[in-house]
N, C-alpha and C positions, 0 to 999 in steps of 0.2 A: 195247523191242522188242515186236512185237504178239504173238510166242509166249511171252513171259513171263508168269508166273502171277500172278494179281491179289494184291495185298497185302492182307493180314488188316486187318479194320476196326479192331482192337484197337491194332494197330501205331502208334505215333505218328512223324510225319515226322522226318527228321533237320533238324535246327536249322541255319537260315541263318547263315553266317559273313558278317556285314556289319559296317559302321561305326556298330553300334547305340549304343556310348556317345557318340562324337562327335555323332551326329545327335541323341541325346537332349539333349546338351548344347547343340546349337545351336537346337533348339525352345525350350528354355529362354530362351537369349537373344534370339530372335525375340520371345518374349513379355514379356521385361524391358524392350526398348526399343518395344514398342507396335508391331510390324510385323504387317502383315495377312498372314494365311498364304494360299498358293496355293489357288486353287478346285478342287474335286475334279474329276478329269477320268478316272478309273481304268477308266470303261467304255469309252473310246475305243481302239481297237486299229490298229495300223499295219496298211496295206493288203498284199496280196500282191504279190510281184514289184516293191517300192519300190527305188528305185536313187537314187543321188547325183546330183543335177543342180543346175547354178548359177542361182540366182533372182535373182542380182544385177543391176541396172541399173547402165549407165555413171554415173560419179559426175563432177558438174560440178566447175568450178574451185573453187568453195566447198565441196566436200568433201560436199555434200548431193544425194540422188537427186532430180532435178527431176521425175520422173516419178511420185513418190510424195506422199501427204499429208505435210504437216509432222510430224516426229518420227519419220519411217520412213526409215532411211539405210543406203545400200549399204555405207558404211563401217562401220557400228557393229554389224556381225554379221547381217547379212541373213538371213531365214529360209532354211534348207537341208533337203533332204530327207534322211530318215534311213536307211540301208541296214541291212537286217537279215535273217539268214539264216531260212530257214522254220522251222528247229527252235527258234531264239530267239523268233521270233515267237508260237510256241505255248507258250512256258513263261516268258516274260519277267515281271518284278515291277518296277514303277515306284515308287520311293520320292518322294512327291510334293514332299518338302522339298529332296531333294538328288540327283535324277535318276540313280538307280544301276540299272541293268539287271543281273539276277542268273540265272545258268543253273541248270540243275535240281537241281545239288548245292549251291546257295547261294553258289557263288564269284562275285566280281564280275567281270562281262565289261566291262572298261576301255574296249575298242574301241567300244563301243555307249554309252557314256555321254552323255547328251544333256539338253539342258533342254527340258521340254515346255511349249508355250505354251497358253493357253485355247483353247477350240472356236473362237473367231471368228478365230483366226491359221491356220486350215486355208487351203489355197490350192487351190480347185479341187477340193476333197475329197482333197487330198494331205495326208498327215502330215507336219507340219513341225516342226522345233526351232528355238529362238531363241536369243539370246545369253545367257551368264550370266557369273561373274567371270572365268572362265578361258577365255572364248571371245577369240581374237585380235582386236584391233581395227586396222583399216587405214584410213588417213587419209593421202590422195594416194600417194605413193609409200614411206610408212614403215608397217609392221605391228607392232603392240606384240603381245607374246606374251601378255599377259592385260590386264585392266581395272583394275589396281591401279598407281597412280602415287605417287612420292615427291614430296609437295607442296614449293615452295621455302620453305626456312626460313633465315631469318639465323643465321650461326654468330659472326659478331663476333670473326674470328680471324685477320685478314690485317693486312698493312702495306702502305700505299700501293696497295691493289687486288690484289696479287698474291696468288693460292691457293698452298697449299703441301701438306705432308703431310696436314695436319688433313682437307683436303677430299678428297684422293684415299682416305683411309681412311673417312670419315664416308659420301661417296656411293658410294664402291666396294664398300662393306659392304652397302649395300641393293641394289646389283645383284647382288651374289653372292646374296642373300636372295631373289632370285626376282622383284623388281619390274619391271613391264613398261616403264615409263617413270621415268627419275631427273631431277627438274628441278633445276639449281644455283639457289641463293637470288637474291634480288633482286640484280642485279648494275648497278652504276650505270653510267650511258652517258657522265656526266661527272663530274669530282672533286666538284663541289660537290652533286651528286646522291645522294651517300651519306648515309645514314641516320646512320651513325657513321663515325668516322675508321677502325674496323676493318672496314668493309664492302668486300666483293669489287666489282673494277671490269673495265672493258671499255672504257675511254676512251682507251687508247693502245695501238699495235701490240704493244709490249712483254709485254702481259697474255696475247697469244695462246698463247704456248709452255708456260707453266705450266697453262693450261686445257685444252690439248691432251693434257698428260699424264693428266688426269683423264678426259677423254671416252674416250680409248683404252681405258682399262680397264673403264668402265663398258660399252661397245660389246663388249669382250672376253668380258664375261659374260652376253651376250645380251639386255641392256636397251638401250633407246633413250635416248641422252642430250639432255636439254633444258636450255635457260636461260631465266630470268626478266630482260628488259631492263627496267631501272628508273630512275626519278629521284623522290627522296624530296620535293622541292619544300619546303614550309615545315615539315616533319617532319625535315629534315635538321640535321646537326652537333649530335647528341644523343648521350648517354653509352651506352656498351654495356649490355646488358639486365641484367647482374649487378651494375652499379654504381649502379642506382636511376635515378629519373627527373632530368630537367634538361639543359639544353643544355651544349655543349662550346665555351666561349668563344673568340674568336681568341687571346687570350694562351695558352691551352692546347691550341693546335692546331685549334680550330674554324674556322668561316667564317660569313658572313651568307647564310642561305638565301634562297631566292627562290620566288615563288608568283605565282597569276594576281592576287592582291590582297594588299595588305599587311595581313593580319590573321593573328594568331597563333592556333596550334591551340588552347591554354590559357594561362591567366595564368602568367607564369614562362618561358613560352617565348620564343625570339628571335622579333622581329617580321621578316617575311621583307621583302625588296625585292620591289616589284612588278615583273613582266616587261615589257619594252619590246617590241614587235611584233618589230623585229629579234633581240632575245634569244630570243623564242618560236621563231622561224624557226632560229635556231642550235641549239636544244635538238632540234628535230624532226631536222634533220640530223645530229645526234650519235646519234639512234636507229638512222637509217641506216646510219651508219659501224659502230656497235655490232653490228647484223646482219651485216655483211659480215665482221668479226671472228669473231663467232659460227660462221659457217660454216668459216672457216680453223681455228678450233680444233676443228672435228669434230662440233659439236652438229648435231642431226638436228631438233628441235623449237624453235622460238623461242615465248616467252609474253611479250606486251606487259603490264607491271603498271600497271592502271588501276583499281586497289582500295585500301582501307585508309587514305585520307586522302592517299595521296601524290600527286605532281604532276598526274599525269592525271587522277585522280578529284577533285583540286581544282578542275581546270576543269570537270568533269561537275556538280559540287554547287553549287546555290545558297548554300549555307553558306559556303563558301570562295571563291566567285567572285562578287564584286561588280563586275565590269568593265562598262562601259558601250560598248565597241567591239565589234568582229565577234567576238570571243572571249567575250562575257558576255551576259546576259540571256535570250534565247530559248533552247529547247532545242536548235535548229539550231545556234545560235552556241556554246552550251556544250559541243557535241559535237565542234567543230571541230579542236582541238588532238587528240583522241584520233583522229580520222579522218584528220589529216594525218600522225600518227604512222604509222597503220596503212599508208596509202598507201605512205609511203617504206619501210619495213620489208618490206612485202611485195614492192616493187619490188627490194630489195637480196636477198630471201630467195628461193632457187630455187622454180620452180614445182612441183616434185614433193616439196617438203618443208612439212609443215603449219605453221600459224601459229596460235596461241592468243592469247586477251585474258583475263586475269582483270578481273574486274569485282567491285565492291561491288553487289550488286543492289538493296540500299536502303541508306539512311544510319540508319534506326531512329529518326529524329526528324522533327517535323513541319516542313514546309517544305524537307526536304531532297531528295535524289535518290530516285526511287521505282523500284518493280518495272515499273511501267508503261513509264518512261523506258528501262529496262533493255531490254525487250521490242523496244522502238524501236531501240536502239543496236545490238543484236544483229542486226536484220533489215537495218540499214545496213552493217554491217561484213561480214557474211555477203557481200554483193554485192561487197565489195572483196576477197574471198579469204581471209577468216580462217575457220577450219576447226572451232574449238572455243571455247565460252565457259565458262571456268572461273568457278563461281559463288560468291563469298564475300559478305560484308556488312559493312557497319560501317565505323568508322575514321575518319569526316570530323568527327566531334564528341565531345568527352568526356561528354556529356550524354545520349548514346544510352543506351536501355534495352532490351537484347538479351534476348529469352526463350531463355536457354540450355538446351538439351535435346538428347539424343541426335538426331543427323540434322536439327538446327532449320534448317540452310540448304538441304537436299534439296528442297523444295518451290519453290525459286527456279529450280534446275537443271531441275526437272520442266516447269514453266510456259514458261520461256524456249524449251527444247527444243521444245515443242509448238507456241507460239504464233511463234516466230521461224523454226522450220524449220531449226535448226543442232544439231550434236552440243554436248552439255554436258558439263561435270566437276562432280561433287558433292564438297564438302569440309566440314568442321566437325562435331566429335564423332561420328565414324563410328569404331568401335572394334573391332568383332567382325566375324569372316568372315560369319556369317548377315546381319547387318545390311548390309554391303556388297554381298553377292550379290544380296539382295532388290532394291537400288537399281537395279541392272542388269538384273535378270529383271523386274522390274516396269515397265520402259521409263521410269525416273524419270532416268537419267543414262546416258551412254555410258562414262564414265570415273569411277573413285573414286579421289580423291586424300587420302591419310593424311598427316598432319603429325606430331603428337606420338606417334600410335600407332606410327610407324615409328621415332621416338626411344626408344621402350620396347621395341620389338621389331625389330630390321632383319631378322629373318627371317618377318616376318608372312604373305607370300604361301606361303612353304613350309607354315608352320603353318596357314593356311587351307586349303589343299590338303588336309591331312590331316583336319581338320572337316568339309569339303564333299565328301570322297571323290572328290577330282579327282585326276587322274594326271599330275603333273609331275615333271620330272627336276631333281633339285638337282644343284650341281656335282658331279662325280665324287670330289672330295677330300673332300665331306660326305656321300657317299652312305650311309655306315655309320650316320650319325645319323638319315637319312631313308629308312628301308627302304620300298621300293615293294612295296605289296600285290599 
């Protein structure tokens, strides 16, 4: 108040009550994984009389804002103006790492927590804020509550493709834990497309009801339910993960795998049968039927699996595709199968629901699939209605030398996002809240997919919110364990 006496110079200010320990820990995590820190912008102040207004342009059918430069997407948390009261404007303090506005008492003003972009992100002199890990992501008619997704991970825990209690608990727990998107593992579009006899399936109508039981619970917890449609190709009919490497022979319940060319993945594997053109067409149609079943089962996102050395990737890579017809040789020919699958799935999948493709951005071997080719593919499928490229790598050759390191695949997501003008997902050795948050805030990807970290911690989003001082609601049943500050 203006009439209040001035404080004595010797008096020390009351300490701020902040998320100091989590912030210090997050800063250490940034340094441990070599993440660049945000540039100082503390001198900038929001203008007087700021108001909230929509800066989003209409989204095209591919999910990309056609009126902006590649890499700027209306669906990926477009800049928005920050509303601040005049009092808060005069006394706010911005923590550069984790966007926390504080009032005069040091108490968090959670209603004004925003991520602040560098000065060049200002729009006509207006103070704007961009997306962070807990900014919702809208793709077509679906909005994810945050940018954290459960990556598809094979569980090898079913019979004849039918999911049961394991998948209900496994995927349902991650939805309870706060994930924005929960993606069902690689689900075979035909029986011979399974990696192992214990893989999930969607090749017959009877698979729909058990899948619907899972999606119903995922959606009831506020998460979006997704499914990865897959065909294992030459890497089919193998043992489950914990039984070691090696094929499952026909006498043991296995089958002869199929592939673009009759080339085994590695010595000791079954030699696949080369697909005829009619058989290729049959598999493409199987993807379309699987997409229709996924819709009936209540899934809201479909992802086409074209990575990790499985069938679609086998067509893309010169390592596994030695065909001399229209499905082999040139890049255009090698992309033909993936584009045919994309076309039929997009046709079977409603216009208001998003479509993803997971790719291996590089084979990591000379003469294999390259990042340049991934950019070309991303541009092509964007025009066919794909909304996001899930950027993984490897899987086509046992001789690949992959430079494993924290976030080692993030540069692929960043480059494809920038050069192809499409939303991307980053995956691979992303293990900390600070690391995941920086990927989104840095414009490197629109979505962060976690795999093993979600196995270790089903409640990663809730724990990340505490570390990053984000204000999200846990399930009411768990509220006592995650008190809101």
